[in-house]
KEKE-3310 file (N, C-alpha, C; in steps of 0.2 Angstrom, whole numbers, plus 5000, padded with zeros to 4 digits):
npx = (4909:4895:4899:4904:4894:4888:4896:4893:4882:4880:4886:4881:4870:4875:4879:4865:4862:4873:4891:4891:4908:4913:4906:4910:4922:4919:4915:4926:4936:4929:4930:4944:4946:4939:4950:4961:4958:4955:4968:4974:4973:4971:4984:4989:4987:4996:5007:5007:5006:5018:5032:5038:5037:5032:5030:5030:5045:5048:5046:5055:5066:5066:5072:5070:5057:5057:5066:5074:5078:5065:5063:5070:5062:5047:5040:5032:5022:5016:5004:4998:5001:5013:5021:5035:5037:5028:5027:5015:5005)
npy = (4961:4964:4964:4952:4942:4948:4944:4930:4927:4933:4925:4912:4915:4917:4902:4897:4895:4891:4882:4879:4882:4889:4900:4906:4908:4920:4929:4931:4936:4947:4955:4957:4967:4977:4978:4981:4991:5002:5000:5006:5018:5022:5024:5034:5045:5045:5047:5057:5065:5071:5065:5071:5079:5096:5106:5101:5102:5113:5119:5112:5114:5127:5141:5141:5149:5164:5168:5158:5139:5128:5114:5110:5112:5114:5098:5091:5087:5103:5116:5127:5140:5140:5137:5141:5159:5159:5148:5140:5148)
npz = (5026:5020:5008:5007:5006:4995:4985:4986:4983:4972:4966:4968:4961:4947:4946:4943:4932:4924:4926:4944:4950:4935:4938:4949:4942:4937:4946:4953:4942:4941:4955:4955:4944:4950:4962:4954:4947:4960:4965:4954:4954:4969:4968:4959:4967:4979:4972:4973:4983:4998:5003:5015:5030:5030:5037:5050:5051:5047:5058:5068:5064:5069:5082:5100:5109:5114:5128:5128:5128:5133:5137:5148:5156:5155:5149:5142:5148:5155:5163:5158:5162:5170:5159:5149:5143:5126:5123:5123:5117)
capx = (4904:4891:4901:4905:4886:4884:4896:4889:4873:4879:4891:4874:4864:4875:4877:4857:4864:4882:4894:4898:4914:4914:4903:4915:4929:4918:4915:4931:4937:4925:4934:4952:4946:4939:4954:4966:4957:4954:4977:4978:4965:4979:4995:4992:4984:5000:5010:5007:5007:5024:5031:5042:5033:5036:5028:5034:5050:5049:5045:5058:5073:5065:5073:5066:5051:5062:5067:5076:5073:5060:5065:5069:5053:5041:5044:5025:5016:5013:4999:4997:5004:5019:5027:5038:5030:5028:5025:5007:5005)
capy = (4956:4964:4959:4944:4939:4947:4939:4920:4929:4931:4916:4906:4918:4913:4895:4891:4895:4890:4878:4884:4883:4894:4909:4908:4912:4927:4933:4933:4942:4954:4958:4957:4969:4980:4979:4987:4999:5006:4999:5010:5025:5023:5024:5041:5049:5042:5048:5066:5065:5073:5061:5077:5086:5102:5111:5098:5101:5120:5119:5107:5118:5135:5144:5140:5157:5169:5165:5151:5131:5127:5109:5107:5116:5109:5090:5091:5088:5107:5120:5133:5145:5136:5136:5149:5165:5160:5138:5139:5157)
capz = (5027:5016:5001:5004:5006:4990:4980:4985:4980:4963:4962:4970:4954:4942:4944:4941:4922:4923:4931:4947:4945:4932:4940:4956:4939:4931:4953:4956:4939:4945:4959:4950:4942:4954:4964:4948:4947:4964:4966:4948:4956:4973:4967:4957:4972:4982:4973:4973:4990:5000:5014:5019:5033:5029:5042:5056:5049:5047:5066:5073:5064:5072:5086:5102:5109:5118:5134:5129:5130:5138:5138:5155:5161:5151:5148:5136:5153:5160:5163:5151:5167:5171:5153:5148:5138:5120:5120:5122:5118)
cpx = (4898:4892:4904:4894:4885:4887:4895:4887:4874:4884:4884:4868:4866:4876:4872:4859:4871:4883:4895:4904:4917:4910:4907:4922:4927:4918:4925:4937:4933:4929:4938:4949:4946:4945:4961:4963:4958:4963:4979:4977:4971:4985:4996:4991:4991:5008:5012:5009:5014:5024:5033:5039:5034:5033:5032:5042:5053:5049:5051:5067:5072:5070:5068:5062:5057:5061:5074:5073:5071:5060:5065:5066:5047:5044:5036:5020:5015:5009:5005:5001:5010:5022:5032:5035:5032:5026:5019:5004:5003)
cpy = (4960:4961:4953:4942:4940:4945:4935:4924:4929:4926:4910:4906:4914:4905:4892:4894:4893:4885:4883:4887:4890:4901:4911:4914:4919:4931:4935:4939:4947:4959:4960:4966:4977:4983:4984:4990:5006:5004:5006:5016:5029:5028:5032:5044:5048:5047:5055:5072:5064:5070:5065:5082:5094:5106:5109:5103:5109:5120:5117:5111:5126:5132:5144:5147:5161:5166:5159:5146:5130:5119:5105:5109:5112:5102:5087:5088:5094:5112:5124:5137:5143:5135:5143:5152:5161:5154:5139:5144:5160)
cpz = (5022:5007:5001:5005:4996:4984:4982:4981:4974:4962:4963:4964:4950:4942:4942:4935:4920:4927:4936:4951:4940:4933:4946:4952:4943:4938:4952:4950:4940:4948:4958:4946:4942:4958:4960:4950:4952:4966:4961:4951:4965:4974:4963:4961:4976:4978:4971:4979:4992:5008:5018:5023:5035:5038:5051:5056:5050:5057:5071:5072:5067:5078:5090:5104:5114:5127:5135:5130:5135:5141:5143:5161:5159:5147:5145:5143:5156:5158:5158:5158:5168:5166:5153:5144:5129:5116:5119:5121:5112)
residu = (UNK:UNK:UNK:UNK:UNK:UNK:UNK:UNK:UNK:UNK:UNK:UNK:UNK:UNK:UNK:UNK:UNK:UNK:UNK:UNK:UNK:UNK:UNK:UNK:UNK:UNK:UNK:UNK:UNK:UNK:UNK:UNK:UNK:UNK:UNK:UNK:UNK:UNK:UNK:UNK:UNK:UNK:UNK:UNK:UNK:UNK:UNK:UNK:UNK:UNK:UNK:UNK:UNK:UNK:UNK:UNK:UNK:UNK:UNK:UNK:UNK:UNK:UNK:UNK:UNK:UNK:UNK:UNK:UNK:UNK:UNK:UNK:UNK:UNK:UNK:UNK:UNK:UNK:UNK:UNK:UNK:UNK:UNK:UNK:UNK:UNK:UNK:UNK:UNK)
# end
């Protein structure tokens, strides 16, 4: 909201020395440059991130804790004392 009012103030300020259409065009061009710079920076940062969650894949492919499968007993809503050994410890 603040940026909107600052942009409007910039347009009105520039409109005192030039036509209002040109003032709006200049402010729009400044915002376009800011958007392009932020886009390039974000694109550079996102290319370094791996979309594959390594730890989650490793956890899911590992064998269940000792005592066998705990899927029938713990359905995600169990107390620590009720779960098989190794699940929440």
